[in-house]
N, C-alpha and C positions, 0 to 999 in steps of 0.2 A: 805789888805784883798784879793785883786785880786791875789796877789803873792802867798798867802797861798793856795788859791783854786787851782791854777795851779800846785803847788807842790804836793798837795794831789792826783790830777788826774794822775800826772806822776808816783807817787808811786804805785797807784792801777794798772796802766797799766803794770808796771814792775813785780808786783806780779803775774798778769795773765800770762805774758810771761814765768815766771819761772815755774809756775804750769803746763802749757801746755807742756813745754819742758821736765819736769820730767816725765809726763805721757807717752810721746812719747818714751822716753828712756826705761821705764819699759816694754812697749809692745814689743819693738824691741828686748829686751834681753831674752824673754822667748823661750827656745828651742822647736822645734817640737817634739811631742811624738814619740819614736821609735817603729817600728813594732815589735810585739812579736816574739821571737825566738823559733822555734819548731824543733823537730826531727820527721822524718817520716820513715815509712817502707812500702814496697809494699806488699799488701795482696796476698796470694797464695791460691790455692785450693788443697785439698788432699782427698783421699779415706778414709772415716771414717766408722768404723764398727757401725752399728745400734745395740747397746747393751742396753737392758732394764732389770732392776732388780725389782722383785716383792717380797713382803713380804707375808708370810703365816705361818701356823702352821702345824707341822707334824701330820697326822691323820692315824689311823689304816685302812688297806684296807677293813676290815670287822669287825663288832662288833656284838656279839651274847649275848643276855640276856638269861641265862639258868634258866628255871622255869617250874614247872608242870602246867597243866591246872586248877587244883583245889587245894584247901587247903588240907594239910595233915602233918603228922609227918615225920620229917627227920630222917631216921634210921642211915645213914652213910654219912660222908663227906670224900672224897678220895683225894682231892687236896687242896693246899693252894695258896694264892696270890703269884704270881711270878713263879709258876710252868709252864713249857712248857707242852702242851697237844697235843695229836694227834687226828685226826678226828676219831670219834667213841669211844674214850676212855671214860670209866665210871667215872663220876665226883661225883655223889651222888646217894643214894638209898632212896626212899620214902617208907612209910608204904605200904605193898602189900596185905592188906586185900581184897580190891576190885578186885585186880588181881587174887587172889585165887578163889573168888566167880565166876568170869567170866570164869576161866579155868574149873571150875566144870560145869558151864552152857554149855560150849562147849561139854563136855563129854556127858551130858544128851541129848542135842539137836542132837548130832551125833548118839546116840543110838536110839533116837526116829525116826530119819530120816531113819535109817537102817530098823526098824520095818515097817514103813509106805511104804518103797520102795517095800518090799515083798508083802504087801497087795495091793499096787497099781498095781503090775504086774498081780495079779489075779482079779483085778477089785473090791476089797473089800473096797477101799477108793476112794474118789473123787479126781479129778485133783486139785481142790482148796486146799484141806487139804494137799496134797502132796507138792504143791508149797509153802504153808505157812510154812511147816516144813523146806524146803530147805532155805527159806528166813530167818527164825529164826536162823538157824545155821550160815548162812553167816554174819548176823548182829553180832552174838556173837563173831565170829572170828575177825571181824573188830574192835569191842569194845576191845577185848583182845589185839590186836596189838597196839591200841591207848594207852591202859593202860600200856603196857610194856614201851612205849616211855616216859610216864609221871611218871613211877615208877623208872625206871633205866635211870637216866639223863646222857646223853652222849654228848660229844662235837661235833658239826656239822662241825668244821673246825680245821685245825692245827693252834695253836696260843699260847697265854700266858694268864693265869688267872690274870686279873687286878683288880678284886673285889670279895670279899666273904662277904655276908651280914647276914648269919645265921650260927649257930653251930649245931653239932650233937645233936639230941633230941629236937630241937626247933620245934614249930608248925608253919609251913609255912603259912603266912597270906595273900599272894598274893599282898602285898604292894610294894614289890621291888623284883628284881631277886635274886635267891640264889647265882649265879655266873655271872660275866661278863667275857667273853673270847674274846680277840681281836687278829686278824691276823695282825702281824707286819712284815711279809715277803711276799709281799712287803708292803711299806707304801705309802701314797698318800698325795698330797698337792693341794689345790684349789687356783688358782690365777685368777685375772681379768685383761684381756688384752684389750687395746684400739681397738675400732671397725675398726680403720684405718689399723690394721694389720690382720684383719679377714681372708683375702685370703692367708696370708703368714704362717698361722699356720696349720700344718698337723699332723695327727696321726702318732706316732713314732718319731717325731722330738725330738732331744736331747737337754736337758737343764742342766745347772750346778746348784748344790744345796750346800749351805753352812749353817752351824748351829753354834751358839755361843759356844756350848759344845765342838766343835773340831775346834779351831781357826787355820786357814791356810790350812785346808783340804777341798777338793771338792768332792762331791758325784755326780754320774751321774744319771739323771732322763730322762724320756721320756713322751711325751704326750700320755695319755691313752684314754681320752675322751674330745671332744670339744662340748660344749653346743650349740644347734642350734639357740638360740635367743640372741639378744643384748638388754641390759637394756636401756630403753628410758630415764632414769634419769642420769646414769653415762656414757652411751655410751661405755660400756665395755661388754665383754662376758666371762663367766667362762670357765676355762680350767683345767682339772684334770691331774696332773703330778704324775707319780709313780716312785718309786726308789725300786729296787729289795731288798736291805737291807738284803742280805744273812747273814751277821754277826750280824744283829739286833742291830747295834750301834745307829741307829736312833730310837727314842722312841716317841710315841704319846705325843703331848703337847709341843714338842720342837719348838722354834721360828726358822723359816727358811727363807733364801733368795734364790729365784729362779732366775737365770740369763739366759736370752735368747738372741741369736744373730739373727737378721733379715736382713742379707745381709749388703751392704755398701751404703753410700751416698757420692757423690762428692760435698763437700761444701767448702766455703771459710774459711780460718783459719787466725787469727790475734793474735798478742801478747796480753796477758791479760791486760797490761798497757794501751792499746789503747781503751779499753772499759770502759766507765764511766757510773755509775748508777745514774739515775735521782733521786735527793733527794725528798723524800716524795711519791715516786711511785715505781713500779716494773719495770719501763722502763729503757732501756740501750741505749746509743748513742755513736757515734764515729764522730770525726772531720775528714773529707776527704779533702785532698789538691786538689785545682782546678788548671787548667793550668795557670790562671792569678795570682797564688800565694796567692789566698784567700782560706779560709776554709769554708766548708759546714757542717752544723750541720745535722747529719743523724741518725735517729732512727733505731735500728737494733733488730732483733730477735736472741737471743743468744741460742745456743745449749749447749752441754756439755763441761766441762772443760777438756783440754788435757794437763796436766802438767802446763806449763807457757803460754799456748795458750787457745783461745776460738774458738769453732766452731760457725760460723755465718750462720744462716739459711737463713736470708734475710736482705737486707739493704745495703750491700757492695758487690761489684763485684771483681772478680779476676783481679789483676793489678792495682786496686785503691791504691793511696798512703794515708795511714792513719797516723794520728798524734799519737806519742807515748810519747812525753814529751812536757810540756808547755801548757796543756789544760786549766789551771786555769785562764789564761788571755784571753781566746778565746771566741768568740761568732760568730754566723752565719754571713758570709760575710766579716770578718776581714782579712786584708792583713797581711801576716806573712813573716818572714825570715826563710828559711830552714837551720838549722845548720848542719844537717847530715842525711843521709839515711842509716839505718842499714840493 
């Protein structure tokens, strides 16, 4: 019995030694994890044009709604939609019954004034009667002039007829204009520019204009009007840009892009592969190599894309070594092996 007990104790001790020996060997044989291998490039700084593009619609420089002051019969229609018209050109004629009555009134008032003038000279009529006759004639003449303008409808501008809402013989009902005439030489566009550029926009400043109707072509425009106030909501201010449009190729309603250059900025530029977008947010970051061969996680403000590079507004300095390959295994403070610097 004693012999059996000693044998069991010896076997148990042997098993413990074997188990301990096996565990020691496993721990010893695990290799140390290698440092991630990365490629880096040195960040440089360049002069970058500050170019902004704004969207707008082409608008006529001026729009006139042609209509008389009162309702009446339309006697003649002289132009159609699409016709070019000159300033002062007759577009339509309204019924002239009231015009004829007023013309007759002027003749009568003029005759009466001549009669009273002779009597006034010899003292046969009072000053008040004489002045009343003069006033009556003056009013009749002004009424006639107004009726002429509202009977013979003329264009106040050089432009194009873009709408005709009535036909010859219609009774004008004052619900909408008879014609719409638009001046399209020049045309204008209204854009909203950031308040940070308020001091850099000047009247006469040249902008480039492009429209989808003429792909690949650029039209020249210039600042015609700068609004004096800044929106407290959008922090932008309106600017009116005009284009001479002598050939009238730009037409109201066209979608336009207005491109402006506001000098240059000296900013850091890095390869686009160095910039990583933070998942689930709009933030971007770059890993920057430190002197002790560790990497630093650095949030950056990205500017515009320049081919296969990005403008970096802040977060990286000129001369910093930024990681361009191997970011997937990195985190802040990790030691790395530098494979190459491009």
